[in-house]
C-alpha positions as CSV (number, residue, x, y, z in Angstrom):
1,M,97.3,112.5,105.5
2,T,97.1,109.5,103.2
3,S,95.4,110.2,99.8
4,R,92.5,107.8,98.9
5,V,92.5,105.6,95.9
6,D,89.5,105.9,93.6
7,E,88.1,102.3,93.5
8,A,86.3,103.0,90.2
9,E,89.6,103.4,88.5
10,L,90.9,100.0,89.6
11,P,90.7,96.8,87.6
12,D,88.9,93.7,89.0
13,L,90.9,91.6,91.4
14,D,93.3,89.0,89.9
15,P,91.9,85.5,90.8
16,R,95.3,84.7,92.4
17,V,94.6,87.4,94.9
18,L,91.4,85.7,95.9
19,E,93.3,82.4,96.2
20,G,95.9,84.2,98.4
21,I,93.1,85.5,100.6
22,E,91.7,82.0,101.1
23,L,95.2,80.8,102.1
24,F,95.7,83.8,104.4
25,N,92.4,83.0,106.1
26,R,93.6,79.4,106.7
27,E,96.7,80.9,108.3
28,E,98.9,79.6,105.5
29,F,100.6,83.0,105.4
30,F,103.7,82.1,103.3
31,E,101.6,80.4,100.7
32,A,99.2,83.4,100.7
33,H,102.2,85.7,100.1
34,E,103.3,83.6,97.2
35,A,99.9,83.5,95.5
36,I,99.3,87.3,95.8
37,E,102.9,88.0,94.8
38,S,102.4,86.1,91.5
39,A,99.6,88.7,90.7
40,W,101.6,91.6,92.0
41,L,104.6,90.8,89.7
42,E,102.4,91.2,86.7
43,E,100.4,94.3,87.9
44,F,101.7,97.8,87.3
45,G,98.5,99.8,87.8
46,Q,97.0,101.6,90.8
47,I,95.8,98.4,92.4
48,R,99.4,97.2,92.8
49,P,99.9,98.8,96.3
50,L,96.8,96.9,97.5
51,Y,98.4,93.7,96.5
52,Q,101.6,94.8,98.1
53,G,99.9,95.6,101.4
54,L,98.2,92.2,101.5
55,I,101.5,90.5,100.7
56,Q,103.2,92.4,103.5
57,A,100.4,91.6,106.0
58,A,100.8,87.9,105.2
59,V,104.5,88.1,105.7
60,A,104.1,90.0,108.9
61,L,101.9,87.2,110.2
62,H,104.3,84.6,108.9
63,H,107.1,86.3,110.9
64,V,104.8,86.2,114.0
65,G,104.6,82.4,113.5
66,Q,108.3,82.2,113.2
67,S,108.9,84.3,116.3
68,N,110.6,87.0,114.2
69,R,109.7,90.0,116.2
70,H,111.7,92.6,114.2
71,G,110.4,91.3,110.8
72,A,106.8,91.1,112.1
73,I,106.8,94.7,113.3
74,K,108.6,96.0,110.2
75,L,106.1,94.3,107.8
76,Y,103.1,95.3,109.9
77,H,104.1,99.0,109.5
78,T,104.7,98.7,105.8
79,S,101.5,96.7,105.1
80,R,99.5,99.3,107.0
81,A,101.0,102.1,104.9
82,Y,100.1,100.3,101.7
83,L,96.6,99.4,102.8
84,L,95.3,102.7,104.3
85,P,94.7,104.5,101.0
86,F,92.3,101.8,99.9
87,G,89.7,102.8,102.5
88,D,87.2,100.6,104.3
89,V,86.2,98.3,101.4
90,C,88.0,98.1,98.1
91,K,87.1,95.7,95.3
92,G,85.2,93.6,97.9
93,I,88.1,93.3,100.3
94,R,87.4,94.6,103.8
95,V,90.7,96.5,104.0
96,G,89.7,98.7,106.9
97,A,88.8,95.7,109.1
98,L,92.1,94.0,108.2
99,V,94.0,97.2,109.2
100,R,92.1,97.4,112.5
101,D,92.6,93.8,113.2
102,L,96.3,94.1,112.6
103,D,96.5,97.2,114.8
104,H,94.7,95.3,117.6
105,L,97.2,92.4,117.2
106,F,100.3,94.6,117.1
107,T,99.5,97.3,119.6
108,P,100.6,95.2,122.6
109,V,103.7,94.0,120.7
110,L,104.6,97.6,120.0
111,A,104.2,98.4,123.7
112,G,106.8,95.8,124.5
113,G,104.6,92.7,124.8
114,S,105.3,89.3,123.3
115,L,104.3,88.2,119.9
116,P,100.7,86.8,119.9
117,H,100.0,83.1,119.8
118,G,96.2,83.2,119.4
119,P,94.0,83.4,116.3
120,M,95.3,85.7,113.6
121,P,93.4,88.3,111.6
122,R,91.3,87.2,108.6
123,I,90.6,89.1,105.4
124,G,87.0,89.7,104.9
125,V,85.7,89.6,101.3
126,E,82.4,90.5,99.8
127,T,82.8,87.8,97.2
128,R,80.3,89.1,94.6
129,R,82.1,92.5,94.5
130,A,85.5,90.9,94.5
131,I,84.8,88.9,91.4
132,G,83.0,91.8,89.7
133,A,79.6,90.1,89.5
134,P,76.9,91.9,87.5
135,G,75.0,94.5,89.3
136,H,77.9,95.2,91.7
137,P,80.7,97.8,91.3
138,G,84.0,96.2,91.0
C-alpha cells in the first residue's frame, strides 16, 4: 500500500510547475518536462516526488509521440508510482484524474495494443488552490 503525503506539510507550487502544466496541456511534453524539471532540481522537500511524477508523465507522453513504446511504458509506470501518494487533488493539481487518464491511455498498450494517436491526457488544476490564494488551503 502506498502511503499518502500530507498536503498541509507541502509548500506552494513553484510557478515553473504551473508553466509546465500549461505546456503539458498544449501537448508540448518535452517543454513541459523542462519547465517542471527546473523546479524539481531546486526542490528537496516532500513535494519533490510530485514534480518527478509530473515530469515522468510528460516524458512518457513525449515517448508516445516519438513512437518509443518501451520508453513510454517505463515512464508511465514510474510516473504513476510517484503520483499515487499525492491522492486525488494535491496543491490544486488533479493528480488522481491524471493517473486515471494515464491508466486509460496505457491499458490497451500494456495489453499489446499499439501506442495511441488520439488526444493525450491533460492535467487539471484548481488554479486558486495551486497558487495558494487567500481563503484556500495550499
